[in-house]
Backbone as a ProteinNet text record, in pm:
[ID]
protein_1_A
[PRIMARY]
MAVMTPTRLDDALEMAAGNPDAHLLSGGTDFMVEVNFNHRKPVDVISLARVDELRQWSEDRGAGTIFVGAGVVYAEMEKGPLSALLPALAEAARTVGSPQIRAAGTLGGNLGTCSPAGDGLPVLSALDAQVHLASTGGTRTVPFSAFMTGPKKNDRRPGEIITGVTIPTGDDFQGYSKVGVRNAMVISIASACLSVRDGRVRVALGSVGPVIIRATAAEEWVSSVPVVDASVALEFGERVATESRPIDDHRSTAAYRRHAVSVISRRLLERSNDR
[TERTIARY]
72.6	7.8	91.5	43.5	172.3	69.3	164.3	70.3	180.2	77.3	148.6	101.9	173.9	181.5	198.1	115.3	136.3	106.8	193.8	153.6	148.6	86	48.1	-106.4	-204.3	-305.7	-288.2	-216.4	-214.2	-125.8	-52.1	40.3	-115.9	-179.8	-280.7	-378.3	-398.9	-465.4	-429.6	-285.5	-242	-227.9	-205.4	-186	-342.3	-432.3	-617.9	-605.9	-582.5	-563.6	-539.3	-403.4	-334.4	-362.2	-422.9	-497.8	-578.6	-723.4	-859.9	-951.3	-837.1	-898.3	-865.2	-760.7	-663.2	-810.9	-761.8	-852.2	-806.5	-879	-794.5	-866.1	-772.4	-737.8	-719.4	-800.4	-797.4	-783.6	-875.1	-810.3	-792.1	-840	-842.5	-934	-1013.5	-1104.9	-1174.9	-1269.3	-1353.3	-1260.9	-1158.4	-1113	-1059.6	-959.3	-853.4	-969.9	-1048.9	-1134.4	-1196.8	-1207.9	-1265.1	-1140.9	-1034.4	-910.9	-868	-870.7	-857.7	-968.1	-1061.5	-1188	-1195.7	-1051.2	-1054.7	-1178.5	-1250.1	-1379.5	-1337.7	-1230.4	-1171.4	-1047.2	-984	-832.3	-811.2	-763.3	-700.8	-581.5	-560.7	-432.4	-349.9	-415	-321.8	-418.6	-289	-380.8	-300	-416.3	-353.4	-380.1	-302.1	-287.7	-323.6	-431.7	-444.7	-394.5	-392.5	-315.4	-238.1	-155.7	-26.6	-61.8	-171.5	-204.2	-255.4	-180.3	-207	-356.4	-348.5	-465.9	-588.9	-597.7	-748	-736	-677.4	-688.6	-727.6	-804.4	-771.9	-938.1	-977.4	-1140	-1097.6	-1209.2	-1188.4	-1380.3	-1403.1	-1520.5	-1534.6	-1635.5	-1673.9	-1787.9	-1722.8	-1835.9	-1943.5	-1882	-1952.2	-2084	-2019.8	-2101.9	-2205.5	-2196.4	-2243.5	-2224.2	-2099.1	-2082.6	-1917.7	-1898.8	-1784.6	-1778	-1640.4	-1553.5	-1544.6	-1513.6	-1452.7	-1361.1	-1252.6	-1179.9	-1218.9	-1182	-1188.1	-1100.6	-984.4	-917.9	-901.6	-1024.2	-1015.7	-1087.5	-971.4	-1048.3	-1137	-1189	-1293	-1271.8	-1155.4	-1096.4	-1076.4	-1100.1	-1082.9	-1222.4	-1303.2	-1473.5	-1523.3	-1453.8	-1564.8	-1546.2	-1451.2	-1390.7	-1339.9	-1316.4	-1259.9	-1310.9	-1258.5	-1360	-1469	-1447.5	-1499.7	-1632.9	-1619.7	-1743.8	-1842.5	-1782	-1903.2	-1993.2	-1895.9	-1989.4	-2061	-2029.7	-2088.7	-2117.6	-2227.7	-2215.4	-2281.1	-2383.1	-2436.6	-2324.6	-2211.5	-2144	-2014.1	-1977.9	-1946.7	-2036	-2108.4	-2213.6	-2178.2	-2176.6	-2197.6	-2040.7	-1963	-1788.3	-1750.8	-1817.7	-1813.8	-1897.8	-1922.8	-1998.6	-1943.8	-1820.8	-1757.3	-1627.5	-1663.4	-1551.5	-1466.9	-1369.4	-1265.2	-1185.3	-1121.6	-1039.2	-893.7	-877.7	-769.2	-836.6	-981.7	-1072	-1079.3	-1115.4	-1126.4	-1020	-908.3	-765.7	-754.3	-788.9	-781.2	-877.9	-997.6	-1117.2	-1150.3	-1220.7	-1232.6	-1362	-1392.7	-1508	-1509.3	-1391	-1402.5	-1419.7	-1316.6	-1375.3	-1478.6	-1584.1	-1708.7	-1777.9	-1785.8	-1848.1	-1795.7	-1685.9	-1603.7	-1674.7	-1658.2	-1729.9	-1918.6	-2003.6	-2117.6	-2176	-2148.8	-2243.7	-2371.7	-2444.2	-2604.6	-2564.7	-2522.5	-2451.9	-2338.4	-2320.3	-2173.5	-2262.1	-2168.9	-2244.2	-2232.8	-2135.7	-2101.5	-2246.2	-2271.5	-2368.3	-2491.6	-2579.6	-2717.5	-2694.8	-2563.6	-2529.2	-2565.5	-2462.2	-2456.4	-2585.6	-2713.5	-2811.4	-2893.8	-2859	-3000.6	-2952.1	-2771.6	-2747.7	-2734.3	-2765	-2764.8	-2643.2	-2549.6	-2428.5	-2387.8	-2272	-2245.8	-2130.2	-2098.7	-1943	-1905.5	-1783.6	-1657.5	-1576.3	-1551.1	-1462.8	-1410.8	-1244.3	-1169	-1099.8	-1054.9	-1010.9	-902	-784.5	-713.3	-781.5	-915.1	-1018.9	-1123.1	-1107.1	-1117.1	-1226	-1302.8	-1376.4	-1513.6	-1620.2	-1734.6	-1803.2	-1940.2	-2012.5	-2141.5	-2164.3	-2288.9	-2329.3	-2457.8	-2553.7	-2514.9	-2528.6	-2489.6	-2629.3	-2766.6	-2876.9	-2881.3	-2771.3	-2750.1	-2641.4	-2556.5	-2411.2	-2463	-2496.2	-2556.6	-2622.7	-2609.9	-2719.7	-2729.4	-2699.6	-2713.2	-2627.4	-2659.6	-2543.5	-2413.5	-2342.4	-2191	-2194.2	-2292	-2223.3	-2268.2	-2144.6	-2206.4	-2176	-2151.1	-2149.7	-2035.6	-1947.6	-1778.4	-1743.8	-1704.1	-1654.1	-1505.3	-1445	-1315.2	-1218.3	-1111.8	-989.4	-1036.2	-1179	-1156.5	-1140.5	-1125.2	-1089.8	-1218.5	-1277.4	-1307.1	-1243.8	-1242.9	-1197.4	-1208.3	-1385.2	-1417.6	-1589.7	-1643.1	-1776.2	-1782.5	-1924.7	-1949.7	-2090.5	-2091.2	-2179.9	-2238.7	-2376.3	-2440.4	-2467.5	-2392.5	-2458.3	-2580.8	-2581.4	-2686.6	-2831.7	-2796.8	-2873	-2918.7	-3054.3	-3125.1	-3072.8	-3071.3	-3051.4	-2998.3	-2889.4	-2868.3	-2826.3	-2879.5	-2823.7	-2862.1	-2752.7	-2751.3	-2736.7	-2832.9	-2840.9	-2821.3	-2813.9	-2796.3	-2837.8	-2918.6	-2918.2	-2854	-2726.5	-2644.4	-2675.3	-2635.3	-2606.2	-2517.8	-2426.2	-2368.7	-2364.6	-2270.9	-2268.7	-2174.1	-2073.5	-1917.8	-1868.8	-1809.5	-1734.6	-1885.1	-1958.7	-2061.9	-2125.7	-2163.4	-2251.9	-2356.8	-2438.4	-2564.4	-2668.4	-2766.2	-2880.7	-2990.9	-2973.9	-3069.5	-2983.4	-2972.5	-2975	-3033.2	-3022.8	-3104.9	-3050.1	-2994	-2981.9	-3092.5	-3098.7	-3207	-3162.9	-3189.2	-3156.3	-3233.7	-3286.2	-3379	-3312.1	-3362.1	-3264.5	-3393.6	-3393.8	-3524.9	-3668.3	-3684.4	-3783.1	-3862.5	-3740.5	-3777.9	-3710.3	-3717.1	-3715.3	-3649.1	-3530.8	-3500.1	-3432.6	-3459.7	-3451.8	-3376.5	-3267.4	-3228.5	-3172.7	-3216.4	-3230.6	-3087.6	-3033.9	-2966.3	-2987.8	-2900	-2943.5	-3068.5	-3167.5	-3307.2	-3347.1	-3254.6	-3279.1	-3137.5	-3183.2	-3050.7	-2977.8	-3017.6	-2927.2	-2964.3	-2931.1	-2964.4	-3106.3	-3210.9	-3325.2	-3380.3	-3371.1	-3488	-3630.7	-3660.6	-3809.8	-3884	-3894.3	-3944.8	-4085.2	-4181.1	-4319.5	-4330.4	-4213.3	-4250.3	-4198.6	-4104.9	-4055.7	-4154.2	-4214.8	-4304.7	-4456.6	-4457.2	-4563	-4546	-4444.5	-4367.4	-4337.3	-4266.2	-4273.2	-4386.4	-4488.7	-4582.7	-4681.7	-4665.6	-4713	-4692.8	-4755.6	-4731.4	-4648.7	-4670.6	-4676.3	-4607.6	-4478.5	-4463.5	-4461.6	-4565.4	-4590.2	-4521.2	-4552.1	-4538	-4579.7	-4754.7	-4797	-4753.8	-4719.4	-4651.1	-4540.8	-4454.1	-4307.2	-4378.1	-4439.2	-4446.4	-4530.5	-4622.5	-4652.8	-4533.8	-4476.4	-4400.8	-4257.6	-4217.5	-4181.9	-4229.1	-4340.8	-4417.5	-4423	-4477.5	-4452.7	-4295.8	-4207.6	-4051.9	-4032.8	-4110.9	-4078.2	-4163.7	-4254.8	-4322.1	-4255.1	-4127.8	-4097.9	-3949.6	-3919.8	-3783.4	-3824.2	-3717.4	-3712.3	-3649.6	-3651.5	-3530.9	-3561.1	-3467.5	-3472.9	-3430.7	-3468.4	-3401.1	-3310.6	-3198	-3059.5	-3025.5	-2855.4	-2824.3	-2842.2	-2772.9	-2809.8	-2913	-3068.3	-3165	-3263.6	-3395.9	-3497.7	-3556.4	-3645.3	-3698.5	-3797.5	-3885.8	-3917	-3873.1	-3787.9	-3716.7	-3636.7	-3614.8	-3531.3	-3623.8	-3763.1	-3873.7	-3890.8	-3916.6	-3930.5	-3826.3	-3733.5	-3608.7	-3569.5	-3616.8	-3591.5	-3723.9	-3821.7	-3940.1	-3897.2	-3851	-3763	-3682.6	-3524.3	-3501.5	-3517	-3572.1	-3669.9	-3730.3	-3802.9	-3908.7	-3795.2	-3711.5	-3650.2	-3572.5	-3506.7	-3446.7	-3525.1	-3604.3	-3708.9	-3740.3	-3797.7	-3790	-3652	-3527	-3453.3	-3432.3	-3474.5	-3458	-3578.6	-3668.6	-3798.4	-3759.8	-3650.2	-3652.6	-3502.5	-3456.2	-3347.6	-3450.1
-130	-22.5	111.4	241.1	373.4	446.9	513.1	615.6	759.7	841.1	978.9	1093.7	1183	1309.4	1413.5	1453.6	1594.1	1705.1	1815.8	1936.2	2054.6	2051.8	2188.8	2099.2	2179.6	2137.5	2122.7	2211.4	2213	2057	1991	1857.9	1745.1	1749.5	1666.9	1645.5	1782.8	1749.2	1741.4	1712.4	1633.7	1490.9	1473.5	1299.7	1268.8	1312.7	1282.3	1251	1324.8	1353.6	1223.1	1252.1	1123.5	958.8	934.2	795.8	825.9	842.5	878.1	776.7	664.7	558.5	523.3	672.6	615.1	661.4	616.8	655.9	757.2	906.7	1016.6	995.5	1015.5	1011.4	1085.5	1159.9	1279.7	1249.8	1193.3	1219.2	1056.8	971.6	807.7	757.7	817.5	793.5	656.9	655.9	532.6	437.9	548	437.8	329.3	348.5	292.2	147.1	228.4	102.4	-26.1	28.8	-90.4	-125.5	-80.1	-173.8	-274.2	-264.7	-311	-438.6	-399.5	-550.1	-568.9	-565.8	-606	-589.4	-451.4	-438.9	-365.4	-316.6	-246.1	-268.3	-286.8	-323.1	-189.3	-134.4	-17.9	-11.2	22.9	-6	95.8	252.9	338.6	450.2	504.1	625.3	753.1	877.2	984.7	1087.4	1120.8	1147.2	1321.6	1367.8	1488.2	1544.5	1507.6	1571.8	1686	1675.2	1756.9	1881.6	1860.1	2004.4	2114.9	2215.5	2328.1	2427.7	2402.5	2511.8	2448.3	2302.2	2204.5	2269.9	2270.1	2341.8	2437.8	2496.7	2680.2	2674.6	2791.4	2854.2	2977.8	3027.5	3202.4	3251.6	3369	3450.2	3603.2	3539.4	3686	3786.2	3858.4	3888.3	3980.2	4056.5	4086.1	3978.1	3908.4	3792.9	3712.4	3723.1	3654.5	3477.7	3476	3320.4	3323.6	3191.9	3116.8	2986.3	2961.7	2913.2	2798.1	2684.7	2601.7	2494.4	2447.2	2370.6	2273.6	2161.2	2021.9	1953.8	1985.5	1975.4	1985.8	2073.1	2118.4	1986.6	1993.5	1889.2	1925.9	1819.3	1860.4	1873.5	1869	1969.8	2103.1	2164.1	2276.6	2350.2	2247	2301.1	2333.2	2193	2224.6	2335.9	2411.3	2507.4	2657.2	2716.3	2852	2949.4	3020.2	3107.9	3032.5	2938.1	2917.3	2847.5	2767	2693.1	2842	2938.8	3040.5	3099.2	3092.4	3142.1	2998.5	2886.5	2739.6	2682.1	2740.1	2646.6	2488.4	2509.9	2356.4	2240.3	2320.6	2251.5	2219.7	2292.8	2252	2150.2	2184.9	2067	1929.7	1893.6	1795.5	1751.7	1855.9	1790.4	1768.5	1785.1	1718.1	1593.7	1528.9	1422	1279.6	1334.2	1238.8	1184.6	1049.2	969.3	1018.1	974.5	1019.3	1161.9	1229.3	1345	1277.9	1140	1103.7	1146.7	1051.3	1070.3	1227.9	1319.7	1444.2	1525.1	1509.1	1550.6	1499.4	1412.4	1365.6	1340.1	1350.2	1330.1	1483.6	1496	1619	1596.8	1731.6	1798.2	1751.1	1701.6	1664.3	1509.7	1436.9	1348.9	1275.7	1360.1	1300.7	1316	1406.8	1466.1	1316.2	1305	1163.7	1070.2	1033.4	877.5	895	1003.4	1021.9	923.2	888.7	777.2	853	798.7	878	906.6	806.5	858.3	988.4	1045.3	1121.8	1229.4	1261.3	1379	1509.5	1548.3	1671.6	1726.5	1625.7	1621.8	1662.7	1652.5	1720.8	1838.9	1917.2	2022.8	2093.3	2035.7	2119.9	2141.9	2017	2024.7	2147.4	2131.4	2230	2360.3	2380.9	2553.9	2566.1	2488.4	2496.3	2539.3	2422.9	2463.1	2397.2	2476.4	2413.6	2377.4	2265.6	2193.2	2221.6	2251.4	2296.3	2187.8	2190.7	2067.1	2110.5	2084.2	2115.1	1985.3	2010.2	1927.6	2026.2	1954	2007.1	2086.9	2035	2114.4	2219.4	2262.4	2354.3	2355.1	2461.1	2391	2413.8	2327.9	2335.5	2363.7	2403.1	2419.6	2340.4	2246.2	2157.1	2177.8	2200.8	2214.1	2096	2107.5	1974.8	1927.3	1933.3	1903.2	1796.8	1839.5	1763.2	1665.5	1735	1642.1	1512.5	1445.4	1319	1264.1	1179	1077.5	977.1	893.9	781.1	731.5	610.4	587.6	586.5	602.1	644.6	673.7	724.1	779.5	954.2	1009.2	1143.3	1172	1304.8	1352.2	1388.9	1370.7	1377	1269.7	1377.5	1316	1232.2	1118.4	1094.4	1220.7	1186.9	1334.1	1434.5	1419.4	1573.8	1597.6	1683.5	1664.1	1735.5	1747.7	1805.6	1888.8	2018	2122	2211.6	2203.2	2281.6	2320.3	2375.4	2424.4	2558.6	2650	2774	2734.9	2810.1	2805.4	2961.6	2962.4	3110.5	3153	3272.9	3304.7	3374.8	3396.6	3521.1	3438.4	3297.5	3215.9	3273.1	3270.3	3333.8	3191.9	3082.5	2963.7	2843	2811.5	2658.9	2545.8	2453	2338.3	2209.6	2108.4	1969.3	1885.7	1775.6	1662.8	1540.1	1427.9	1322.2	1195.7	1074	952.1	855.9	788	692.9	596.2	493.2	384.4	427.4	511.9	570.1	736.3	821.1	897.5	975.1	874	901.8	805.1	835.2	751.7	665.9	710.1	616.6	665.9	568	628.2	637.4	741.2	760.8	679.2	675	616	696	833.8	882	1070.9	1156.5	1306	1424.4	1500	1636.7	1754.3	1835.2	1965.6	2027.5	2164	2259.4	2374	2447.1	2604.5	2695.3	2813.5	2935.8	3042.4	3106.6	3199.3	3263.9	3394.9	3496.9	3459.4	3352.9	3346.3	3210.5	3128.8	3033.5	2927.4	2803.9	2707.7	2573.9	2498.4	2466.1	2278.4	2187	2058.4	1960.1	1910.9	1795.8	1713.3	1589	1399.7	1344.7	1239.7	1168	1022	909.9	802.8	778.7	837.6	777	769.7	763.6	717.6	692.3	683.8	656.9	716.8	868.1	978.1	1151.2	1219.7	1292.9	1351.8	1358.4	1438.3	1546.8	1615	1768.3	1748.1	1771.5	1745.8	1896.4	1902.1	2034.4	2045.1	1941.1	2006.9	2019.3	1942.2	2010.6	2136.8	2201.9	2310.2	2408.3	2385.1	2429.8	2504.6	2401.8	2385.3	2504.3	2465.3	2517.6	2709.6	2707.8	2829.8	2916.5	2866.5	2963.6	2995.3	2898	2903	3026	3135	3289.2	3249.1	3146.9	3132.6	2992.5	2920.4	2814	2771.8	2701	2678.3	2519.7	2465.3	2281.5	2247.9	2258	2182.4	2173.8	2318.9	2288.2	2248.5	2229.7	2161.7	2017	1979.7	1823.1	1802.9	1851	1827.2	1831.9	1942.5	1969.9	1840.4	1766.7	1672.6	1520.9	1522.7	1400.6	1394	1514.7	1560.3	1537.7	1573.1	1533.1	1374.1	1334.4	1211.6	1116.2	1172.5	1126.5	1117.8	1264.5	1283.1	1150	1072.3	1018.6	882.5	796.9	688.4	570.5	537.8	483.9	311	262.3	90.7	25.4	-100.3	-183.7	-239.8	-261.6	-315.5	-322.2	-343.2	-431.3	-322.6	-202.3	-65.6	6.4	-12.3	22.1	-51.1	-29.2	-45.7	77.3	54.8	163.4	260	190.7	241.3	320.3	287	360.7	516.6	462.6	601.6	701	657.7	738.1	847	734.4	787.2	906	850.1	931.3	1090.6	1075.1	1205.1	1293.4	1268.2	1332.2	1376.8	1301.8	1379.6	1461.2	1464.8	1573.1	1664.8	1657.6	1767.1	1883.2	1808.8	1894.9	1975	1927.5	1975	2073.2	2033.6	2158.9	2277.5	2249.5	2384.7	2411.2	2334.5	2415.5	2503.7	2444.1	2538.4	2686.4	2678.4	2757.9	2865.3	2834.8	2938.2	2984.6	2885.2	3015.2	3116.5	3074.2	3239.2	3362.3
10.3	5.3	-9.2	-110.5	-85.9	-35.9	82.6	126.6	80.9	39.4	17.9	71.3	169.2	260.7	205.1	127.6	55.7	170.5	168.3	270.6	222.5	61.7	17.1	-62.6	-43.8	-130.5	-309.3	-362.1	-470	-515.8	-440.1	-426.3	-401	-294.3	-284.9	-395.4	-465.9	-596.7	-716.1	-732.3	-834.6	-802.9	-666.6	-667.9	-653.3	-608.4	-650.7	-788.6	-850.9	-1012.3	-1074.8	-998.8	-1052.9	-988.4	-876.6	-850.5	-785.4	-906.5	-838.4	-757.8	-744	-617	-513.9	-521.5	-368.9	-301.5	-126.3	-17.8	37.1	57.5	103.6	272.1	302.3	485.2	528.1	611.7	667.3	853.4	953.1	1097.6	1094.3	970.7	982.9	1090.6	1161.6	1297.8	1225.8	1122.8	1074.8	978.9	910.7	807.1	891.2	989.3	1043	1121.6	1176.5	1232.4	1117.5	979.2	879.3	842.6	837.1	826.7	866	1020.7	1144	1115.8	1083.4	1071.9	959.3	880.3	748.2	663.2	703.4	592.1	457.2	502.8	355.4	375.6	222.6	196.9	69.4	124.7	45.4	-23.9	-159.7	-259.7	-221.6	-213	-206	-81	-60.3	60.5	53	16.5	29.5	171.1	241.4	349.6	375.2	457.1	398	541.6	661.4	810.9	763.8	674.5	678.9	603.4	552.4	485.8	521.7	582.5	609	629.6	456.4	412.7	460.5	473.3	515.7	657.2	734	895.1	941.3	884.6	907.2	883.9	999.7	952.4	998	901.5	913.6	962.6	1000.1	977.9	873.8	798.4	666.5	767.7	827.5	900.8	798.8	686	546.4	514.6	505	455.1	524.8	644.5	755.2	757.1	756.8	717.4	806.3	830.1	861.9	776.9	752.5	666.8	733.3	780.4	858.8	758.6	756.7	674.5	711	595.2	621.1	717.5	730.9	840.3	977.1	1015.1	1150.5	1227	1307.7	1450	1526.4	1545.3	1681.6	1787.8	1876.7	1978.1	1973.1	1842.9	1796.8	1795.9	1758.7	1679.6	1826.8	1951.9	2052.5	2202.3	2158.9	2256.5	2204.9	2258.2	2182.2	2099.9	2005.2	1923.7	1820.3	1777.3	1697.6	1768.4	1909.9	1953.1	1986.5	2015.2	2023.5	1900.8	1773.6	1702.3	1584.5	1634.9	1613.5	1695.8	1816	1940.2	1922.3	1810.7	1795.6	1763.6	1657.7	1596	1723.4	1830.6	1950.6	2031.2	2043.9	2119.2	2032.6	1903	1827.9	1843.4	1894.9	1863.7	2047.1	2137.4	2224.6	2256.2	2116.7	2196.5	2128.5	2061	1947.7	2022.6	2042.5	2096.2	2184.2	2192.7	2326.4	2304.4	2428.2	2376.5	2240.9	2222.3	2120.4	2000	2015.2	1896.7	1808.8	1915.4	1847.8	1868.4	1887.9	1822.7	1701.5	1632.5	1484.2	1450.1	1448.7	1335.5	1322.6	1175.5	1159.1	1050.9	1084.3	956.5	797.5	769.3	625	634.5	749.1	759.6	784.9	869.4	865	740	686.1	531.6	417.5	448	361.3	350.4	501.4	521.6	510.2	510.6	530.1	593.2	764.6	810.7	885.5	832.1	887.3	1054.7	1134.8	1253.6	1279.2	1138.6	1171.5	1262.1	1365	1475.4	1441.3	1334.6	1249.1	1188.7	1139.7	981.2	1018.1	1131	1109.9	1141.2	1221.9	1278.2	1080.5	993.8	889.5	793.7	853.7	762.9	813	909.7	1033.9	996.3	984.2	929.2	802	720	570.6	505.8	522.6	539.4	362.5	312.3	159.9	160.7	97.8	101.7	-22	9.3	-106.2	-128.9	-305.7	-302.3	-450.9	-454.6	-522.1	-577.4	-734.8	-791.5	-935.4	-967.2	-1042.9	-1174.5	-1216	-1335.7	-1239.7	-1122.2	-1072.5	-910	-884.7	-759	-801.8	-713.5	-678.6	-575.7	-532.2	-406.2	-393.2	-314.3	-313.8	-201.8	-183.7	-82	31.8	129.6	225.4	199.6	129.8	120.1	7.1	-85.6	-222.9	-172.5	-121.2	-144.2	-73.1	56.3	94.3	34.7	2	-162.8	-81.3	43.4	62.7	214.2	248.8	353.8	319.1	387.8	329.7	210.5	123.2	-12.7	-7.7	-100.3	-141.9	-229.3	-308.8	-434.1	-449.7	-384.4	-390.6	-560.2	-635.1	-806.1	-731.2	-863.5	-871	-846.3	-765.3	-777.7	-704.1	-655.9	-613.1	-420.6	-392	-217.3	-170.3	-36	35.3	98.7	88.1	109.4	233.6	243.7	382.4	385.8	449.5	456	464.2	443.1	457.9	533.1	687.3	717.5	772.2	728.8	777.3	895.6	951	1085.8	1119.7	1227.3	1261.5	1318.7	1402.1	1439.9	1542.5	1579.2	1743.3	1822.2	1772.1	1864.8	1786	1824.1	1757.2	1879.1	1855.2	1960.5	1891.5	1973.8	1918.7	2009.1	1997.6	2145.6	2051.1	2118.2	2087.2	2195.3	2107.8	2260.8	2198.5	2278.7	2271.7	2417.8	2386.4	2520.9	2639.6	2602.3	2755.5	2724.6	2790.6	2790	2704.8	2694.9	2609.2	2515.6	2402.1	2317.6	2264.9	2201.2	2150	2032.5	1931.4	1821.6	1830.4	1788.7	1823.7	1795.8	1894.5	1813.8	1795.4	1821.1	1691.1	1815.8	1692	1696.7	1630.2	1662.2	1607.2	1618.1	1547.3	1537.8	1518.7	1617.6	1566.5	1595	1475.3	1473.9	1457.2	1499.9	1472.9	1429.7	1309.7	1226.9	1140.4	1199.2	1145.6	1193	1309	1328.7	1244.2	1174.8	1122.7	1194.9	1219	1281.2	1168.6	1212.7	1084.2	1241.9	1180.2	1243.8	1164.7	1191.5	1120.9	1226.1	1149.5	1263.8	1175.5	1262.6	1245.8	1306.1	1243.4	1262.7	1275	1192	1158.4	1045.6	942	800.1	719.2	632.7	506.8	505.8	468.1	525.7	644.1	636	755.5	702.2	756.7	759.2	779.4	701.1	728.5	781.9	878.7	921.9	872.2	729.4	708.3	714.6	723.7	746	904.8	995.5	1107.5	1138.5	1024.3	1059.2	990.1	916.3	874.8	933.9	1039.3	1114.3	1209.7	1287.9	1414.5	1378.9	1268.8	1251.9	1220.8	1198.2	1193.2	1312.6	1433.4	1552.2	1608.6	1663.6	1730.3	1855.8	1960	2069.3	2051.6	2147.3	2157.8	2301.8	2339.9	2448.2	2535.2	2638	2628.1	2544.8	2523.8	2404.7	2247.3	2262.3	2067.5	2065.1	2187.2	2197.5	2173.8	2263.9	2253.7	2100.4	2047.8	1905.4	1767.2	1837.7	1741.3	1769.6	1836.1	1890	1806.9	1820.5	1770.3	1616.6	1571.6	1458.9	1394	1477.1	1396.4	1375.1	1474.1	1503.3	1352.6	1305.6	1221.3	1112	1062.3	946.2	957.7	1057.9	1047	1022.1	942.7	889.6	935.2	1084.1	1127	1093.7	1155.5	1082	1231.5	1274.2	1403.2	1368.3	1451.2	1378.3	1555.1	1564.8	1694.6	1737.1	1745.8	1820.2	1899.3	1831	1889	1794.6	1870.9	1751.5	1714.1	1587.3	1516.3	1573.5	1704.1	1762.8	1876.8	1944.6	2009.7	1933.9	1858	1772.8	1715.7	1728	1690.5	1773.9	1926.8	2047	2059	2043.8	2093.9	2048.6	1868.5	1824.2	1856.5	1859.3	1951.5	2066.6	2137	2273.3	2273.1	2210.1	2150	2098.8	2022.2	1925.5	2006.7	2048	2201	2275.8	2353.7	2409.7	2327.5	2256.5	2167.2	2169.4	2101.6	2083	2210.9	2334.4	2448.6	2465	2444.7	2505.6	2450.8	2281	2194.2	2260.2	2307.7	2355.6	2508.4	2541.6	2704.5	2683	2550.6	2579.8	2545.9
[MASK]
+++++++++++++++++++++++++++++++++++++++++++++++++++++++++++++++++++++++++++++++++++++++++++++++++++++++++++++++++++++++++++++++++++++++++++++++++++++++++++++++++++++++++++++++++++++++++++++++++++++++++++++++++++++++++++++++++++++++++++++++++++++++++++++++++++++++++++++++++++

């Protein structure tokens, strides 16, 4: 197995163009598990861990957006200036694995894997993030809603590298919550991110369908309600649950997942109303 370790994005793009079937490695926190269990047998790997251009983030106050590079690690998302700007992403980052995993795992890796259980993905969905990709042929931007096409499938083309995401700012509230079999180092059984911007509620669900699900009907309903009280929050949670598409598997039942997203969506809406 050949392992290439570029230090410049241009070099990484040339390597990806020359070997489009090579696996792009960011933090490796998902990839190495699959290799260790013999679920994946890579031939060539391009490690992006040393490409400093991918490890940057910046705020554009004029445009009202934040750019987060694909190589920014969860440890940086969970605290400091970035956590204050994107509190839902910080809350999601704090639930990712152990401190060692958060020091290596990246948002680009989460996007590359595109697991419905990926902790950062409901946040990107609820916050209407745009995903940036680059190749030697140029760049393109894809809304997150169109980027994830199935379980562990996405719109990245051969030879392309995910370079980062752009996330709008100005939310009145944003929060993330998940349910697992324990408090830490656990894959989510169900998760949700809720944001409120310009009077409109947005909610995205993880681990309850083949892709991240936006509960658009529930969003439309609750955004039209003049006053959010306990009964409205309860009905909102129930409406969100009806838009989920969970399955029974070794980690949970569909019925429990549906109940879980109802509860955490209700609680997130109540949190937003308390501010």
